[in-house]
PLY file of the C-alpha trace (Angstrom):
ply
format ascii 1.0
element vertex 118
property float x
property float y
property float z
element edge 117
property int vertex1
property int vertex2
end_header
7.04 14.75 -32.73
6.36 11.13 -31.75
8.75 9.72 -29.13
11.68 7.85 -30.64
10.80 8.93 -34.17
14.12 9.80 -35.85
14.88 13.44 -36.58
15.32 13.88 -40.34
18.59 15.51 -41.42
19.10 16.03 -45.15
22.76 16.57 -46.07
23.85 17.56 -49.58
27.41 16.96 -50.83
28.55 19.34 -53.59
31.77 20.06 -55.43
33.58 19.32 -58.68
33.59 15.91 -60.30
36.19 13.50 -58.93
36.85 15.24 -55.59
35.64 12.34 -53.44
32.01 13.12 -52.59
30.89 9.53 -53.21
33.90 8.15 -51.33
33.02 10.29 -48.29
29.42 9.13 -48.45
30.40 5.45 -48.78
32.85 5.71 -45.89
30.19 7.24 -43.62
27.20 5.12 -44.68
28.88 1.75 -45.29
32.23 2.19 -43.55
33.90 1.05 -46.76
36.04 2.54 -49.46
36.05 1.71 -53.13
37.12 3.83 -56.03
34.26 5.48 -57.89
34.98 7.20 -61.16
31.80 9.12 -61.89
28.35 9.78 -60.53
25.59 10.45 -63.03
23.11 12.87 -61.50
22.67 12.10 -57.80
23.08 9.23 -55.35
20.91 8.98 -52.26
21.62 6.94 -49.12
20.47 6.99 -45.50
21.95 6.15 -42.14
20.23 6.31 -38.78
22.35 7.09 -35.74
21.16 6.75 -32.14
22.42 9.37 -29.69
22.12 7.71 -26.30
22.94 10.92 -24.36
19.70 12.48 -25.52
17.81 9.23 -26.27
17.16 10.31 -29.85
17.80 8.93 -33.33
18.82 11.02 -36.30
18.18 9.77 -39.80
20.79 11.26 -42.13
19.69 11.49 -45.74
22.87 11.90 -47.77
22.42 13.43 -51.23
25.59 13.00 -53.28
25.34 15.27 -56.33
27.29 14.89 -59.56
29.96 17.54 -60.03
30.13 17.59 -63.82
29.25 20.95 -65.31
26.35 19.47 -67.30
24.65 18.49 -64.01
25.18 21.78 -62.17
21.72 23.09 -62.98
20.18 20.02 -61.29
22.01 20.57 -58.00
19.77 23.44 -56.87
16.79 21.06 -56.72
18.53 19.03 -54.02
19.01 21.96 -51.62
15.28 22.07 -50.85
14.66 21.16 -47.19
18.35 20.50 -46.64
19.72 20.77 -43.10
23.36 20.97 -44.16
25.58 21.24 -47.20
29.12 19.91 -47.32
31.41 21.57 -49.86
34.03 19.07 -51.02
37.30 19.62 -52.88
40.44 17.62 -53.64
43.45 18.93 -51.70
45.73 17.75 -54.52
43.86 19.76 -57.18
43.89 23.50 -56.57
41.32 24.11 -59.32
38.68 22.15 -57.35
39.15 24.56 -54.43
38.98 27.53 -56.81
35.65 26.23 -58.15
34.28 26.18 -54.61
35.10 29.89 -54.40
34.10 30.70 -58.00
30.89 28.68 -58.27
29.75 26.35 -55.49
29.69 28.75 -52.53
27.57 31.22 -54.47
25.38 28.38 -55.80
24.66 27.09 -52.31
24.20 30.56 -50.79
21.77 31.57 -53.56
19.64 28.41 -53.55
19.77 26.80 -50.11
17.28 27.44 -47.31
18.33 30.35 -45.07
18.56 28.17 -41.95
20.75 25.50 -43.57
24.20 24.86 -42.07
26.94 25.46 -44.61
0 1
1 2
2 3
3 4
4 5
5 6
6 7
7 8
8 9
9 10
10 11
11 12
12 13
13 14
14 15
15 16
16 17
17 18
18 19
19 20
20 21
21 22
22 23
23 24
24 25
25 26
26 27
27 28
28 29
29 30
30 31
31 32
32 33
33 34
34 35
35 36
36 37
37 38
38 39
39 40
40 41
41 42
42 43
43 44
44 45
45 46
46 47
47 48
48 49
49 50
50 51
51 52
52 53
53 54
54 55
55 56
56 57
57 58
58 59
59 60
60 61
61 62
62 63
63 64
64 65
65 66
66 67
67 68
68 69
69 70
70 71
71 72
72 73
73 74
74 75
75 76
76 77
77 78
78 79
79 80
80 81
81 82
82 83
83 84
84 85
85 86
86 87
87 88
88 89
89 90
90 91
91 92
92 93
93 94
94 95
95 96
96 97
97 98
98 99
99 100
100 101
101 102
102 103
103 104
104 105
105 106
106 107
107 108
108 109
109 110
110 111
111 112
112 113
113 114
114 115
115 116
116 117
């Protein structure tokens, strides 16, 4: 690795539609909040963070996947080379937590790289 070249860290956000994946991404990347009603497919954004304690930059590649059922088959493509996967649900909607247990956890476990943080 070249000195000061950022470490690449691909992070995939998954969960049902409307649980706040895009809001989490916007808050982290842009430090802003605005209401988003639907994501069609996938959104991709990056943010580079410098860690002065270890004199190293990390470039986070945030992949925000659509949660609608019609897009579920596309999600497995985005797990390739991922470093981490964040499972998101809405605490006010029990069914979105149930879908994590019924679908998303198995989906991520079956398709993500073995060394990915979940």
